[in-house]
All heavy atoms as TSV, in Angstrom:
chain	resi	resn	atom	element	x	y	z
A	1	MET	N	N	112.933	-32.259	90.578
A	1	MET	CA	C	113.262	-33.598	90.048
A	1	MET	C	C	114.233	-33.426	88.903
A	1	MET	O	O	114.065	-32.617	88.008
A	1	MET	CB	C	111.983	-34.367	89.565
A	1	MET	CG	C	112.228	-35.746	89.040
A	1	MET	SD	S	110.738	-36.554	88.842
A	1	MET	CE	C	110.645	-36.619	87.112
A	2	LYS	N	N	115.187	-34.365	88.852
A	2	LYS	CA	C	116.214	-34.438	87.884
A	2	LYS	C	C	115.715	-35.255	86.712
A	2	LYS	O	O	115.134	-36.323	86.869
A	2	LYS	CB	C	117.644	-34.918	88.352
A	2	LYS	CG	C	118.087	-34.199	89.480
A	2	LYS	CD	C	118.364	-32.775	89.225
A	2	LYS	CE	C	118.980	-32.004	90.337
A	2	LYS	NZ	N	119.045	-30.669	90.247
A	3	TYR	N	N	115.884	-34.822	85.429
A	3	TYR	CA	C	115.415	-35.633	84.283
A	3	TYR	C	C	116.491	-36.441	83.623
A	3	TYR	O	O	116.191	-37.265	82.900
A	3	TYR	CB	C	114.857	-34.599	83.239
A	3	TYR	CG	C	113.714	-33.888	83.732
A	3	TYR	CD1	C	113.650	-32.563	84.148
A	3	TYR	CD2	C	112.405	-34.565	83.811
A	3	TYR	CE1	C	112.582	-31.886	84.657
A	3	TYR	CE2	C	111.258	-33.913	84.239
A	3	TYR	CZ	C	111.344	-32.674	84.650
A	3	TYR	OH	O	110.216	-32.001	85.190
A	4	LEU	N	N	117.724	-36.088	83.922
A	4	LEU	CA	C	118.827	-36.754	83.282
A	4	LEU	C	C	120.106	-36.869	84.247
A	4	LEU	O	O	120.425	-35.841	84.872
A	4	LEU	CB	C	119.317	-36.045	81.935
A	4	LEU	CG	C	120.357	-36.607	81.134
A	4	LEU	CD1	C	119.923	-38.021	80.643
A	4	LEU	CD2	C	120.618	-35.770	79.910
A	5	SER	N	N	120.586	-37.971	84.345
A	5	SER	CA	C	121.710	-38.179	85.224
A	5	SER	C	C	122.940	-38.518	84.334
A	5	SER	O	O	122.796	-39.488	83.453
A	5	SER	CB	C	121.544	-39.407	86.202
A	5	SER	OG	O	120.574	-39.059	87.103
A	6	PHE	N	N	124.066	-37.899	84.560
A	6	PHE	CA	C	125.358	-38.384	83.863
A	6	PHE	C	C	126.175	-38.958	84.915
A	6	PHE	O	O	126.416	-38.528	85.960
A	6	PHE	CB	C	126.077	-37.021	83.380
A	6	PHE	CG	C	125.230	-36.374	82.154
A	6	PHE	CD1	C	124.330	-35.360	82.448
A	6	PHE	CD2	C	125.660	-36.744	80.925
A	6	PHE	CE1	C	123.777	-34.856	81.366
A	6	PHE	CE2	C	125.154	-36.159	79.911
A	6	PHE	CZ	C	124.101	-35.172	80.113
A	7	ILE	N	N	126.624	-40.157	84.609
A	7	ILE	CA	C	127.410	-41.052	85.536
A	7	ILE	C	C	128.818	-41.058	84.888
A	7	ILE	O	O	128.967	-41.483	83.731
A	7	ILE	CB	C	126.953	-42.457	85.699
A	7	ILE	CG1	C	125.522	-42.334	86.211
A	7	ILE	CG2	C	127.899	-43.243	86.535
A	7	ILE	CD1	C	124.758	-43.659	86.230
A	8	ILE	N	N	129.796	-40.491	85.591
A	8	ILE	CA	C	131.196	-40.363	84.994
A	8	ILE	C	C	132.065	-41.177	85.894
A	8	ILE	O	O	132.433	-40.789	86.959
A	8	ILE	CB	C	131.647	-38.812	85.091
A	8	ILE	CG1	C	130.643	-37.916	84.368
A	8	ILE	CG2	C	132.980	-38.697	84.510
A	8	ILE	CD1	C	130.964	-36.504	84.519
A	9	PRO	N	N	132.457	-42.365	85.329
A	9	PRO	CA	C	133.517	-43.215	86.003
A	9	PRO	C	C	134.813	-42.639	85.833
A	9	PRO	O	O	135.270	-42.220	84.735
A	9	PRO	CB	C	133.423	-44.572	85.295
A	9	PRO	CG	C	132.804	-44.221	84.085
A	9	PRO	CD	C	132.015	-43.068	84.117
A	10	CYS	N	N	135.600	-42.474	86.964
A	10	CYS	CA	C	136.854	-41.870	86.930
A	10	CYS	C	C	137.893	-42.767	87.584
A	10	CYS	O	O	137.739	-43.192	88.724
A	10	CYS	CB	C	136.912	-40.499	87.539
A	10	CYS	SG	S	135.841	-39.326	86.783
A	11	TYR	N	N	139.022	-42.992	86.842
A	11	TYR	CA	C	140.146	-43.685	87.487
A	11	TYR	C	C	141.410	-43.020	86.956
A	11	TYR	O	O	141.742	-43.078	85.730
A	11	TYR	CB	C	140.174	-45.147	87.035
A	11	TYR	CG	C	141.363	-45.930	87.658
A	11	TYR	CD1	C	141.284	-46.226	88.991
A	11	TYR	CD2	C	142.512	-46.134	86.963
A	11	TYR	CE1	C	142.362	-46.927	89.584
A	11	TYR	CE2	C	143.595	-46.802	87.524
A	11	TYR	CZ	C	143.484	-47.198	88.901
A	11	TYR	OH	O	144.604	-47.810	89.360
A	12	ASN	N	N	142.073	-42.281	87.814
A	12	ASN	CA	C	143.247	-41.355	87.428
A	12	ASN	C	C	142.840	-40.571	86.291
A	12	ASN	O	O	143.614	-40.542	85.133
A	12	ASN	CB	C	144.461	-42.290	87.125
A	12	ASN	CG	C	144.874	-43.111	88.385
A	12	ASN	OD1	O	144.666	-42.640	89.473
A	12	ASN	ND2	N	145.501	-44.252	88.146
A	13	SER	N	N	141.794	-39.812	86.377
A	13	SER	CA	C	141.216	-39.012	85.205
A	13	SER	C	C	141.357	-37.505	85.385
A	13	SER	O	O	140.643	-36.856	84.676
A	13	SER	CB	C	139.713	-39.362	85.173
A	13	SER	OG	O	139.496	-40.723	85.104
A	14	SER	N	N	142.272	-37.029	86.244
A	14	SER	CA	C	142.280	-35.577	86.426
A	14	SER	C	C	142.695	-34.808	85.271
A	14	SER	O	O	142.256	-33.634	85.155
A	14	SER	CB	C	143.255	-35.319	87.561
A	14	SER	OG	O	144.565	-35.725	87.191
A	15	LYS	N	N	143.303	-35.473	84.241
A	15	LYS	CA	C	143.693	-34.705	83.068
A	15	LYS	C	C	142.553	-34.247	82.251
A	15	LYS	O	O	142.654	-33.172	81.506
A	15	LYS	CB	C	144.620	-35.507	82.179
A	15	LYS	CG	C	145.989	-35.722	82.836
A	15	LYS	CD	C	146.857	-36.557	81.875
A	15	LYS	CE	C	148.253	-36.794	82.493
A	15	LYS	NZ	N	149.094	-37.613	81.596
A	16	TYR	N	N	141.490	-34.936	82.183
A	16	TYR	CA	C	140.295	-34.673	81.361
A	16	TYR	C	C	138.981	-34.572	82.004
A	16	TYR	O	O	137.943	-34.144	81.460
A	16	TYR	CB	C	140.179	-35.627	80.173
A	16	TYR	CG	C	140.109	-37.048	80.576
A	16	TYR	CD1	C	138.890	-37.557	80.965
A	16	TYR	CD2	C	141.244	-37.900	80.755
A	16	TYR	CE1	C	138.703	-38.933	81.352
A	16	TYR	CE2	C	141.091	-39.200	81.108
A	16	TYR	CZ	C	139.899	-39.748	81.466
A	16	TYR	OH	O	139.694	-40.974	81.802
A	17	MET	N	N	138.901	-34.884	83.324
A	17	MET	CA	C	137.586	-34.809	83.891
A	17	MET	C	C	136.952	-33.395	84.007
A	17	MET	O	O	135.786	-33.284	83.968
A	17	MET	CB	C	137.547	-35.587	85.244
A	17	MET	CG	C	138.267	-34.854	86.354
A	17	MET	SD	S	138.376	-35.966	87.782
A	17	MET	CE	C	136.797	-35.735	88.557
A	18	LYS	N	N	137.739	-32.300	84.244
A	18	LYS	CA	C	137.155	-30.989	84.265
A	18	LYS	C	C	136.477	-30.679	82.913
A	18	LYS	O	O	135.399	-30.073	82.916
A	18	LYS	CB	C	138.196	-30.027	84.659
A	18	LYS	CG	C	138.754	-30.052	86.003
A	18	LYS	CD	C	139.781	-28.986	86.308
A	18	LYS	CE	C	140.144	-29.000	87.766
A	18	LYS	NZ	N	141.130	-27.959	88.155
A	19	LYS	N	N	137.103	-30.942	81.882
A	19	LYS	CA	C	136.448	-30.762	80.583
A	19	LYS	C	C	135.187	-31.491	80.421
A	19	LYS	O	O	134.212	-30.967	79.894
A	19	LYS	CB	C	137.466	-31.128	79.455
A	19	LYS	CG	C	136.996	-30.729	78.087
A	19	LYS	CD	C	137.945	-31.156	76.973
A	19	LYS	CE	C	137.456	-30.778	75.571
A	19	LYS	NZ	N	138.350	-31.018	74.591
A	20	CYS	N	N	135.192	-32.646	80.853
A	20	CYS	CA	C	133.951	-33.506	80.749
A	20	CYS	C	C	132.824	-32.866	81.630
A	20	CYS	O	O	131.749	-32.679	81.220
A	20	CYS	CB	C	134.299	-34.888	81.349
A	20	CYS	SG	S	132.815	-35.998	81.261
A	21	ILE	N	N	133.151	-32.541	82.923
A	21	ILE	CA	C	132.099	-31.964	83.797
A	21	ILE	C	C	131.672	-30.647	83.288
A	21	ILE	O	O	130.485	-30.333	83.271
A	21	ILE	CB	C	132.695	-31.895	85.241
A	21	ILE	CG1	C	133.017	-33.351	85.772
A	21	ILE	CG2	C	131.764	-31.176	86.157
A	21	ILE	CD1	C	133.892	-33.406	86.996
A	22	ASN	N	N	132.558	-29.751	82.909
A	22	ASN	CA	C	132.234	-28.463	82.448
A	22	ASN	C	C	131.383	-28.508	81.185
A	22	ASN	O	O	130.598	-27.512	80.922
A	22	ASN	CB	C	133.499	-27.674	82.167
A	22	ASN	CG	C	134.142	-27.274	83.435
A	22	ASN	OD1	O	133.487	-27.188	84.596
A	22	ASN	ND2	N	135.410	-27.001	83.410
A	23	SER	N	N	131.438	-29.527	80.401
A	23	SER	CA	C	130.582	-29.656	79.129
A	23	SER	C	C	129.139	-29.974	79.551
A	23	SER	O	O	128.294	-29.762	78.764
A	23	SER	CB	C	131.272	-30.701	78.228
A	23	SER	OG	O	131.033	-31.982	78.752
A	24	ILE	N	N	128.960	-30.544	80.720
A	24	ILE	CA	C	127.662	-30.918	81.147
A	24	ILE	C	C	126.897	-29.691	81.899
A	24	ILE	O	O	125.693	-29.595	81.826
A	24	ILE	CB	C	127.654	-32.071	81.991
A	24	ILE	CG1	C	128.248	-33.327	81.315
A	24	ILE	CG2	C	126.358	-32.466	82.569
A	24	ILE	CD1	C	128.606	-34.579	82.084
A	25	LEU	N	N	127.640	-28.867	82.638
A	25	LEU	CA	C	127.085	-27.902	83.471
A	25	LEU	C	C	126.161	-26.994	82.662
A	25	LEU	O	O	125.081	-26.567	83.299
A	25	LEU	CB	C	128.209	-27.128	84.113
A	25	LEU	CG	C	128.995	-27.827	85.280
A	25	LEU	CD1	C	130.079	-27.067	85.710
A	25	LEU	CD2	C	128.106	-28.414	86.322
A	26	PRO	N	N	126.378	-26.543	81.533
A	26	PRO	CA	C	125.368	-25.638	80.846
A	26	PRO	C	C	124.039	-26.173	80.601
A	26	PRO	O	O	123.146	-25.447	80.281
A	26	PRO	CB	C	126.105	-25.294	79.500
A	26	PRO	CG	C	127.515	-25.581	79.684
A	26	PRO	CD	C	127.575	-26.735	80.701
A	27	LEU	N	N	123.874	-27.355	80.901
A	27	LEU	CA	C	122.539	-27.986	80.663
A	27	LEU	C	C	121.516	-27.617	81.723
A	27	LEU	O	O	120.346	-27.896	81.566
A	27	LEU	CB	C	122.563	-29.562	80.572
A	27	LEU	CG	C	123.431	-30.136	79.475
A	27	LEU	CD1	C	123.640	-31.596	79.467
A	27	LEU	CD2	C	122.895	-29.675	78.063
A	28	GLY	N	N	121.984	-27.067	82.809
A	28	GLY	CA	C	121.179	-26.483	83.786
A	28	GLY	C	C	120.819	-27.421	85.039
A	28	GLY	O	O	121.513	-28.413	85.252
A	29	GLU	N	N	119.760	-27.059	85.731
A	29	GLU	CA	C	119.386	-27.779	87.008
A	29	GLU	C	C	118.617	-29.049	86.763
A	29	GLU	O	O	118.255	-29.787	87.641
A	29	GLU	CB	C	118.627	-26.840	87.856
A	29	GLU	CG	C	119.504	-25.673	88.291
A	29	GLU	CD	C	118.852	-24.858	89.407
A	29	GLU	OE1	O	117.931	-25.316	90.080
A	29	GLU	OE2	O	119.181	-23.600	89.461
A	30	ASP	N	N	118.205	-29.376	85.520
A	30	ASP	CA	C	117.436	-30.556	85.311
A	30	ASP	C	C	118.398	-31.852	85.199
A	30	ASP	O	O	117.888	-32.902	84.908
A	30	ASP	CB	C	116.646	-30.430	84.006
A	30	ASP	CG	C	115.512	-29.447	84.268
A	30	ASP	OD1	O	115.143	-29.184	85.354
A	30	ASP	OD2	O	115.011	-28.924	83.290
A	31	VAL	N	N	119.598	-31.677	85.333
A	31	VAL	CA	C	120.611	-32.823	85.305
A	31	VAL	C	C	121.288	-33.013	86.550
A	31	VAL	O	O	121.396	-32.019	87.376
A	31	VAL	CB	C	121.568	-32.667	84.161
A	31	VAL	CG1	C	120.947	-32.503	82.765
A	31	VAL	CG2	C	122.487	-31.437	84.432
A	32	GLU	N	N	121.829	-34.184	86.842
A	32	GLU	CA	C	122.659	-34.306	87.911
A	32	GLU	C	C	123.970	-35.100	87.390
A	32	GLU	O	O	123.818	-35.716	86.409
A	32	GLU	CB	C	122.053	-35.209	89.059
A	32	GLU	CG	C	121.794	-36.617	88.664
A	32	GLU	CD	C	121.177	-37.351	89.848
A	32	GLU	OE1	O	121.289	-37.011	91.018
A	32	GLU	OE2	O	120.569	-38.476	89.553
A	33	ILE	N	N	125.093	-34.853	88.173
A	33	ILE	CA	C	126.288	-35.410	87.675
A	33	ILE	C	C	126.780	-36.309	88.828
A	33	ILE	O	O	126.998	-35.857	89.987
A	33	ILE	CB	C	127.367	-34.388	87.373
A	33	ILE	CG1	C	126.891	-33.374	86.225
A	33	ILE	CG2	C	128.722	-35.074	86.930
A	33	ILE	CD1	C	127.775	-32.199	86.023
A	34	LEU	N	N	126.936	-37.604	88.574
A	34	LEU	CA	C	127.476	-38.567	89.473
A	34	LEU	C	C	128.956	-38.910	89.091
A	34	LEU	O	O	129.143	-39.485	88.008
A	34	LEU	CB	C	126.671	-39.785	89.569
A	34	LEU	CG	C	125.172	-39.556	89.917
A	34	LEU	CD1	C	124.439	-40.878	89.729
A	34	LEU	CD2	C	124.964	-38.903	91.237
A	35	ILE	N	N	129.896	-38.501	89.913
A	35	ILE	CA	C	131.205	-38.892	89.603
A	35	ILE	C	C	131.687	-40.070	90.449
A	35	ILE	O	O	131.623	-39.963	91.599
A	35	ILE	CB	C	132.207	-37.690	89.948
A	35	ILE	CG1	C	131.772	-36.451	89.149
A	35	ILE	CG2	C	133.693	-37.963	89.747
A	35	ILE	CD1	C	132.361	-35.140	89.695
A	36	ILE	N	N	132.091	-41.138	89.782
A	36	ILE	CA	C	132.415	-42.326	90.430
A	36	ILE	C	C	133.973	-42.533	90.456
A	36	ILE	O	O	134.601	-42.733	89.389
A	36	ILE	CB	C	131.811	-43.614	89.793
A	36	ILE	CG1	C	130.287	-43.375	89.480
A	36	ILE	CG2	C	132.130	-44.874	90.667
A	36	ILE	CD1	C	129.433	-43.213	90.796
A	37	ASP	N	N	134.701	-42.317	91.595
A	37	ASP	CA	C	136.092	-42.496	91.657
A	37	ASP	C	C	136.358	-43.895	92.049
A	37	ASP	O	O	135.969	-44.438	93.023
A	37	ASP	CB	C	136.685	-41.543	92.763
A	37	ASP	CG	C	138.195	-41.675	92.817
A	37	ASP	OD1	O	138.734	-42.372	92.061
A	37	ASP	OD2	O	138.643	-41.082	93.735
A	38	ASP	N	N	137.001	-44.522	91.091
A	38	ASP	CA	C	137.143	-46.022	91.148
A	38	ASP	C	C	138.556	-46.338	91.839
A	38	ASP	O	O	139.272	-47.190	91.244
A	38	ASP	CB	C	136.950	-46.752	89.862
A	38	ASP	CG	C	136.784	-48.202	89.953
A	38	ASP	OD1	O	136.363	-48.659	91.077
A	38	ASP	OD2	O	136.986	-48.894	88.929
A	39	GLY	N	N	138.903	-45.650	92.885
A	39	GLY	CA	C	140.145	-45.926	93.565
A	39	GLY	C	C	141.381	-45.233	92.968
A	39	GLY	O	O	142.444	-45.837	93.051
A	40	SER	N	N	141.231	-44.080	92.324
A	40	SER	CA	C	142.410	-43.351	91.806
A	40	SER	C	C	143.502	-43.149	92.867
A	40	SER	O	O	143.123	-42.818	93.991
A	40	SER	CB	C	141.997	-41.973	91.275
A	40	SER	OG	O	141.073	-42.105	90.332
A	41	LYS	N	N	144.684	-43.462	92.462
A	41	LYS	CA	C	145.842	-43.282	93.370
A	41	LYS	C	C	147.004	-42.389	92.879
A	41	LYS	O	O	147.781	-41.846	93.563
A	41	LYS	CB	C	146.395	-44.699	93.686
A	41	LYS	CG	C	145.467	-45.555	94.368
A	41	LYS	CD	C	146.059	-46.851	94.652
A	41	LYS	CE	C	145.074	-47.764	95.278
A	41	LYS	NZ	N	144.449	-48.468	95.871
A	42	LYS	N	N	147.099	-42.241	91.549
A	42	LYS	CA	C	148.207	-41.555	90.879
A	42	LYS	C	C	147.939	-40.033	90.692
A	42	LYS	O	O	148.771	-39.380	90.204
A	42	LYS	CB	C	148.592	-42.244	89.682
A	42	LYS	CG	C	149.050	-43.536	89.789
A	42	LYS	CD	C	149.475	-44.202	88.480
A	42	LYS	CE	C	149.959	-45.644	88.703
A	42	LYS	NZ	N	150.288	-46.240	87.401
A	43	ASP	N	N	146.670	-39.529	90.948
A	43	ASP	CA	C	146.357	-38.224	90.641
A	43	ASP	C	C	145.450	-37.711	91.651
A	43	ASP	O	O	145.124	-38.263	92.643
A	43	ASP	CB	C	145.899	-37.978	89.231
A	43	ASP	CG	C	144.552	-38.635	88.968
A	43	ASP	OD1	O	143.994	-39.200	89.880
A	43	ASP	OD2	O	144.100	-38.546	87.799
A	44	ASN	N	N	144.808	-36.530	91.395
A	44	ASN	CA	C	143.875	-35.872	92.325
A	44	ASN	C	C	142.434	-35.895	91.883
A	44	ASN	O	O	141.697	-34.897	91.890
A	44	ASN	CB	C	144.375	-34.409	92.592
A	44	ASN	CG	C	144.412	-33.565	91.425
A	44	ASN	OD1	O	144.461	-34.038	90.208
A	44	ASN	ND2	N	144.465	-32.220	91.576
A	45	THR	N	N	141.995	-37.046	91.344
A	45	THR	CA	C	140.650	-37.154	90.849
A	45	THR	C	C	139.625	-36.880	91.902
A	45	THR	O	O	138.702	-36.138	91.702
A	45	THR	CB	C	140.469	-38.614	90.226
A	45	THR	OG1	O	141.283	-38.749	89.105
A	45	THR	CG2	C	139.000	-38.828	89.803
A	46	LEU	N	N	139.857	-37.488	93.032
A	46	LEU	CA	C	138.851	-37.305	94.142
A	46	LEU	C	C	138.807	-35.845	94.596
A	46	LEU	O	O	137.758	-35.408	94.853
A	46	LEU	CB	C	139.301	-38.254	95.373
A	46	LEU	CG	C	138.290	-38.178	96.447
A	46	LEU	CD1	C	136.773	-38.566	96.061
A	46	LEU	CD2	C	138.701	-39.082	97.689
A	47	GLU	N	N	139.889	-35.212	94.693
A	47	GLU	CA	C	139.918	-33.764	95.085
A	47	GLU	C	C	139.178	-32.867	94.155
A	47	GLU	O	O	138.513	-32.056	94.502
A	47	GLU	CB	C	141.427	-33.345	95.312
A	47	GLU	CG	C	142.134	-33.906	96.483
A	47	GLU	CD	C	142.625	-35.279	96.254
A	47	GLU	OE1	O	142.683	-35.770	95.135
A	47	GLU	OE2	O	142.914	-35.913	97.289
A	48	ILE	N	N	139.289	-33.212	92.910
A	48	ILE	CA	C	138.557	-32.484	91.828
A	48	ILE	C	C	137.081	-32.752	91.967
A	48	ILE	O	O	136.342	-31.720	91.942
A	48	ILE	CB	C	139.015	-32.786	90.391
A	48	ILE	CG1	C	140.573	-32.345	90.227
A	48	ILE	CG2	C	138.149	-32.213	89.437
A	48	ILE	CD1	C	141.179	-32.960	88.910
A	49	ALA	N	N	136.730	-34.010	92.148
A	49	ALA	CA	C	135.238	-34.206	92.249
A	49	ALA	C	C	134.632	-33.481	93.627
A	49	ALA	O	O	133.639	-32.915	93.555
A	49	ALA	CB	C	135.083	-35.735	92.536
A	50	LYS	N	N	135.496	-33.487	94.692
A	50	LYS	CA	C	135.100	-32.723	95.927
A	50	LYS	C	C	134.999	-31.276	95.639
A	50	LYS	O	O	134.055	-30.568	96.242
A	50	LYS	CB	C	135.919	-33.134	97.126
A	50	LYS	CG	C	135.762	-34.495	97.585
A	50	LYS	CD	C	136.649	-34.861	98.832
A	50	LYS	CE	C	136.408	-36.180	99.357
A	50	LYS	NZ	N	137.205	-36.443	100.553
A	51	GLU	N	N	135.882	-30.770	94.940
A	51	GLU	CA	C	135.876	-29.341	94.529
A	51	GLU	C	C	134.607	-28.858	93.792
A	51	GLU	O	O	133.915	-27.871	94.127
A	51	GLU	CB	C	137.106	-28.945	93.760
A	51	GLU	CG	C	137.276	-27.582	93.251
A	51	GLU	CD	C	138.536	-27.494	92.405
A	51	GLU	OE1	O	139.591	-27.928	92.797
A	51	GLU	OE2	O	138.354	-26.936	91.255
A	52	TYR	N	N	134.243	-29.766	92.887
A	52	TYR	CA	C	133.012	-29.503	92.101
A	52	TYR	C	C	131.770	-29.676	93.015
A	52	TYR	O	O	130.755	-28.768	92.989
A	52	TYR	CB	C	132.893	-30.363	90.931
A	52	TYR	CG	C	133.544	-29.889	89.655
A	52	TYR	CD1	C	134.770	-30.286	89.283
A	52	TYR	CD2	C	132.868	-28.989	88.868
A	52	TYR	CE1	C	135.407	-29.853	88.207
A	52	TYR	CE2	C	133.519	-28.486	87.707
A	52	TYR	CZ	C	134.752	-28.903	87.452
A	52	TYR	OH	O	135.356	-28.398	86.327
A	53	GLN	N	N	131.819	-30.595	93.958
A	53	GLN	CA	C	130.690	-30.785	94.822
A	53	GLN	C	C	130.534	-29.534	95.742
A	53	GLN	O	O	129.366	-29.092	95.977
A	53	GLN	CB	C	130.904	-32.006	95.795
A	53	GLN	CG	C	129.741	-32.251	96.561
A	53	GLN	CD	C	130.026	-33.355	97.627
A	53	GLN	OE1	O	131.156	-33.640	98.030
A	53	GLN	NE2	N	129.017	-34.013	98.022
A	54	LYS	N	N	131.639	-28.917	96.206
A	54	LYS	CA	C	131.473	-27.775	97.049
A	54	LYS	C	C	130.961	-26.599	96.326
A	54	LYS	O	O	130.165	-25.821	96.830
A	54	LYS	CB	C	132.865	-27.398	97.632
A	54	LYS	CG	C	133.335	-28.463	98.671
A	54	LYS	CD	C	134.674	-27.862	99.293
A	54	LYS	CE	C	135.183	-28.993	100.200
A	54	LYS	NZ	N	136.579	-28.694	100.619
A	55	SER	N	N	131.359	-26.340	95.108
A	55	SER	CA	C	130.916	-25.274	94.371
A	55	SER	C	C	129.594	-25.393	93.720
A	55	SER	O	O	128.843	-24.328	93.591
A	55	SER	CB	C	131.912	-24.934	93.260
A	55	SER	OG	O	132.016	-25.934	92.231
A	56	ILE	N	N	129.136	-26.572	93.414
A	56	ILE	CA	C	127.824	-26.729	92.881
A	56	ILE	C	C	127.095	-27.969	93.300
A	56	ILE	O	O	126.922	-28.923	92.682
A	56	ILE	CB	C	127.905	-26.845	91.211
A	56	ILE	CG1	C	129.073	-27.726	90.844
A	56	ILE	CG2	C	127.836	-25.523	90.587
A	56	ILE	CD1	C	129.273	-27.869	89.296
A	57	LEU	N	N	126.838	-27.869	94.645
A	57	LEU	CA	C	126.389	-29.036	95.438
A	57	LEU	C	C	125.083	-29.753	94.865
A	57	LEU	O	O	125.016	-30.880	94.798
A	57	LEU	CB	C	126.036	-28.511	96.874
A	57	LEU	CG	C	125.629	-29.603	97.891
A	57	LEU	CD1	C	126.698	-30.655	97.999
A	57	LEU	CD2	C	125.241	-28.979	99.213
A	58	ARG	N	N	124.182	-28.968	94.255
A	58	ARG	CA	C	123.001	-29.510	93.823
A	58	ARG	C	C	123.134	-30.371	92.573
A	58	ARG	O	O	122.209	-31.057	92.177
A	58	ARG	CB	C	121.922	-28.457	93.584
A	58	ARG	CG	C	122.255	-27.571	92.546
A	58	ARG	CD	C	121.191	-26.428	92.355
A	58	ARG	NE	N	121.555	-25.511	91.330
A	58	ARG	CZ	C	122.110	-24.401	91.470
A	58	ARG	NH1	N	122.324	-23.916	92.729
A	58	ARG	NH2	N	122.510	-23.573	90.582
A	59	PHE	N	N	124.297	-30.206	91.833
A	59	PHE	CA	C	124.440	-30.924	90.564
A	59	PHE	C	C	125.392	-32.145	90.752
A	59	PHE	O	O	125.220	-33.183	90.114
A	59	PHE	CB	C	125.205	-30.095	89.488
A	59	PHE	CG	C	124.278	-28.876	89.061
A	59	PHE	CD1	C	124.586	-27.619	89.424
A	59	PHE	CD2	C	123.223	-29.172	88.266
A	59	PHE	CE1	C	123.930	-26.566	88.932
A	59	PHE	CE2	C	122.420	-28.110	87.875
A	59	PHE	CZ	C	122.777	-26.817	88.172
A	60	VAL	N	N	126.448	-32.097	91.676
A	60	VAL	CA	C	127.495	-32.960	91.577
A	60	VAL	C	C	127.497	-33.901	92.907
A	60	VAL	O	O	127.394	-33.274	93.995
A	60	VAL	CB	C	128.843	-32.293	91.445
A	60	VAL	CG1	C	130.007	-33.295	91.353
A	60	VAL	CG2	C	128.817	-31.498	90.148
A	61	ARG	N	N	127.616	-35.129	92.713
A	61	ARG	CA	C	127.758	-36.081	93.879
A	61	ARG	C	C	128.913	-37.027	93.636
A	61	ARG	O	O	128.786	-37.917	92.801
A	61	ARG	CB	C	126.517	-36.787	94.046
A	61	ARG	CG	C	125.303	-36.025	94.423
A	61	ARG	CD	C	124.127	-36.730	94.704
A	61	ARG	NE	N	122.959	-35.912	94.934
A	61	ARG	CZ	C	121.959	-35.667	94.138
A	61	ARG	NH1	N	122.030	-36.244	92.909
A	61	ARG	NH2	N	121.057	-34.867	94.341
A	62	PRO	N	N	130.044	-36.845	94.254
A	62	PRO	CA	C	131.078	-37.825	94.120
A	62	PRO	C	C	130.869	-39.037	94.941
A	62	PRO	O	O	130.401	-38.986	96.072
A	62	PRO	CB	C	132.407	-37.009	94.564
A	62	PRO	CG	C	131.858	-35.947	95.456
A	62	PRO	CD	C	130.490	-35.777	95.062
A	63	PHE	N	N	131.274	-40.179	94.353
A	63	PHE	CA	C	131.216	-41.511	95.029
A	63	PHE	C	C	132.617	-42.076	94.992
A	63	PHE	O	O	133.293	-41.981	94.056
A	63	PHE	CB	C	130.122	-42.362	94.405
A	63	PHE	CG	C	128.811	-41.945	94.535
A	63	PHE	CD1	C	128.174	-41.204	93.582
A	63	PHE	CD2	C	128.084	-42.280	95.692
A	63	PHE	CE1	C	126.927	-40.703	93.660
A	63	PHE	CE2	C	126.735	-41.784	95.752
A	63	PHE	CZ	C	126.182	-41.034	94.835
A	64	ILE	N	N	133.004	-42.784	96.039
A	64	ILE	CA	C	134.232	-43.449	96.027
A	64	ILE	C	C	133.979	-44.920	96.280
A	64	ILE	O	O	133.183	-45.321	97.132
A	64	ILE	CB	C	135.021	-42.962	97.349
A	64	ILE	CG1	C	135.135	-41.522	97.374
A	64	ILE	CG2	C	136.437	-43.641	97.372
A	64	ILE	CD1	C	135.545	-40.861	98.636
A	65	LYS	N	N	134.668	-45.665	95.466
A	65	LYS	CA	C	134.517	-47.178	95.445
A	65	LYS	C	C	135.410	-47.742	96.547
A	65	LYS	O	O	136.616	-47.234	96.649
A	65	LYS	CB	C	134.786	-47.738	94.094
A	65	LYS	CG	C	134.565	-49.275	94.136
A	65	LYS	CD	C	134.768	-49.855	92.727
A	65	LYS	CE	C	134.671	-51.308	92.846
A	65	LYS	NZ	N	134.892	-51.927	91.478
């Protein structure tokens, strides 16, 4: 069971979302990270979210609006 959920809304956020996600990862398996892509079009926000999902599936769940 996860004790804490981090919800990260992203819209054209590729410049800083890796720093944000990486700052949460050291908290361990008791957290989950929900990345909400709110229709980014000018950058690769969704691709970054999917990359994290592949590498750490149990922590990260990307959602697309």
